[in-house]
MARVEX-738205 format. One record per residue (C-alpha): residue number from 1; x, y, z. Coordinates in nm, 3 decimals, decimal comma. Each point is the difference from the previous one (the first is absolute). Example, Ala and Ser with C-alpha at 12.3 -4.5 7.8 and 13.67 -1.06 7.14 Angstrom:
% MARVEX-738205
(r 1; (1,230; -0,450; 0,780));
(r 2; (0,137; 0,344; -0,066));
END
This chain:
% MARVEX-738205
(r 1; (-2,189; 0,821; 1,352));
(r 2; (0,156; -0,065; -0,342));
(r 3; (0,065; 0,299; -0,225));
(r 4; (-0,194; -0,019; -0,331));
(r 5; (0,311; 0,018; -0,226));
(r 6; (0,206; -0,303; -0,108));
(r 7; (0,221; -0,140; 0,277));
(r 8; (0,367; -0,084; -0,060));
(r 9; (0,114; -0,290; 0,219));
(r 10; (0,242; 0,127; 0,265));
(r 11; (0,299; -0,217; -0,110));
(r 12; (-0,032; 0,136; -0,358));
(r 13; (-0,022; 0,357; 0,130));
(r 14; (0,317; -0,042; 0,212));
(r 15; (0,180; -0,164; -0,295));
(r 16; (-0,078; 0,308; -0,216));
(r 17; (0,119; 0,234; 0,277));
(r 18; (0,319; -0,202; 0,052));
(r 19; (0,077; -0,009; -0,374));
(r 20; (-0,049; 0,375; -0,027));
(r 21; (0,228; 0,064; 0,299));
(r 22; (0,270; -0,233; -0,135));
(r 23; (-0,014; 0,169; -0,340));
(r 24; (0,029; 0,347; 0,161));
(r 25; (0,289; -0,120; 0,217));
(r 26; (0,180; -0,141; -0,304));
(r 27; (-0,049; 0,330; -0,190));
(r 28; (0,130; 0,198; 0,296));
(r 29; (0,309; -0,221; 0,024));
(r 30; (0,058; 0,040; -0,375));
(r 31; (-0,029; 0,381; 0,031));
(r 32; (0,236; -0,005; 0,296));
(r 33; (0,256; -0,213; -0,188));
(r 34; (-0,027; 0,219; -0,309));
(r 35; (0,049; 0,306; 0,218));
(r 36; (0,305; -0,153; 0,173));
(r 37; (0,165; -0,103; -0,328));
(r 38; (-0,058; 0,328; -0,186));
(r 39; (0,341; 0,162; -0,007));
(r 40; (-0,017; 0,372; -0,070));
(r 41; (0,120; 0,082; -0,348));
(r 42; (0,302; 0,234; -0,025));
(r 43; (-0,100; 0,358; 0,066));
(r 44; (-0,282; -0,101; 0,235));
(r 45; (0,030; 0,138; 0,349));
(r 46; (-0,050; -0,255; 0,279));
(r 47; (-0,342; 0,040; 0,161));
(r 48; (-0,033; 0,151; 0,346));
(r 49; (-0,185; -0,218; 0,256));
(r 50; (-0,304; 0,228; -0,033));
(r 51; (0,009; -0,027; -0,382));
(r 52; (0,042; -0,379; 0,028));
(r 53; (-0,312; -0,023; 0,222));
(r 54; (-0,186; 0,211; -0,255));
(r 55; (0,111; -0,232; -0,283));
(r 56; (-0,114; -0,309; 0,194));
(r 57; (-0,334; 0,168; 0,062));
(r 58; (-0,036; 0,089; -0,373));
(r 59; (0,092; -0,360; -0,096));
(r 60; (-0,262; -0,145; 0,235));
(r 61; (-0,265; 0,245; -0,126));
(r 62; (0,072; -0,002; -0,373));
(r 63; (0,237; -0,294; -0,075));
(r 64; (0,368; 0,014; -0,103));
(r 65; (-0,073; 0,036; -0,373));
(r 66; (-0,164; 0,342; 0,058));
(r 67; (0,307; 0,160; 0,159));
(r 68; (0,194; 0,271; -0,180));
(r 69; (0,301; 0,209; 0,095));
(r 70; (0,023; 0,373; -0,070));
(r 71; (0,296; 0,054; -0,237));
(r 72; (0,036; 0,377; 0,056));
(r 73; (-0,151; 0,262; 0,229));
(r 74; (-0,358; 0,088; -0,084));
(r 75; (-0,150; 0,332; 0,100));
(r 76; (-0,376; -0,008; -0,041));
(r 77; (-0,129; 0,308; -0,179));
(r 78; (-0,371; -0,076; -0,037));
(r 79; (-0,272; -0,086; 0,251));
(r 80; (0,024; -0,365; 0,108));
(r 81; (0,363; -0,022; -0,120));
(r 82; (0,250; -0,151; 0,246));
(r 83; (0,343; 0,141; 0,080));
(r 84; (0,240; -0,292; 0,040));
(r 85; (0,372; -0,052; 0,037));
(r 86; (0,222; -0,218; -0,220));
(r 87; (0,016; -0,352; 0,139));
(r 88; (-0,342; 0,006; 0,168));
(r 89; (-0,216; -0,309; -0,051));
(r 90; (-0,366; 0,034; -0,103));
(r 91; (-0,275; -0,245; -0,099));
(r 92; (-0,182; 0,043; -0,328));
(r 93; (-0,375; 0,042; 0,045));
(r 94; (-0,095; 0,100; -0,355));
(r 95; (0,204; 0,044; -0,319));
(r 96; (-0,182; 0,317; -0,103));
(r 97; (-0,144; 0,318; 0,148));
(r 98; (-0,370; 0,088; 0,027));
(r 99; (-0,003; 0,124; -0,362));
(r 100; (0,157; -0,325; -0,127));
(r 101; (0,346; 0,153; -0,047));
(r 102; (0,241; -0,295; 0,025));
(r 103; (0,308; 0,217; 0,053));
(r 104; (-0,122; 0,081; 0,355));
(r 105; (-0,054; -0,290; 0,239));
(r 106; (-0,196; -0,016; 0,323));
(r 107; (0,223; -0,141; 0,275));
(r 108; (-0,010; -0,075; 0,373));
(r 109; (0,312; 0,146; 0,165));
(r 110; (-0,064; -0,187; 0,325));
(r 111; (-0,262; 0,244; 0,125));
(r 112; (-0,043; 0,286; -0,244));
(r 113; (-0,151; -0,093; -0,335));
(r 114; (0,030; 0,208; -0,314));
(r 115; (0,128; 0,031; -0,354));
(r 116; (0,360; -0,020; -0,120));
(r 117; (0,160; -0,002; -0,348));
(r 118; (0,022; -0,363; -0,116));
(r 119; (0,337; 0,075; -0,165));
(r 120; (0,155; 0,056; 0,346));
(r 121; (-0,092; -0,345; 0,129));
(r 122; (0,170; -0,336; -0,056));
(r 123; (-0,111; -0,344; 0,122));
(r 124; (0,155; -0,074; 0,340));
END
C-alpha cells in the first residue's frame, strides 16, 4: 500500500543522496588537504599520533575553522574549567560562558568539555 505522504521518485531520491555524498567527500578531501598543508608555526610542538587523531576527530565534529591552540598552560580554578597544556588543540563550542562572559570560552578538548580563558587560545 502507498504511504499517504508525497512520494519522491526513486531516481530523484538517489540523485539527492549521491549529491550529498559527493559534497561530503569533497569537504573531507578539502579538510584533509588543509590538514596536510598546515605547517606548524615556529614554537609549535609537533603533534603526537594520539593528539593528531584527536585533532582529526575535532575537525570532523566541529570543522577546521573552530580549532584553537592553547598558547600557554591553563590550570582550571573554577568548576567546569579545564586544565590544559600549551600546544593542545581544542574546538570552540561557544565564545562565552553561561553568564555571557566572553573572556571565558566553552571548548571541546577531544573528550572533556569546559571553560578556558579566551586570551590563552589562538586560531590553529
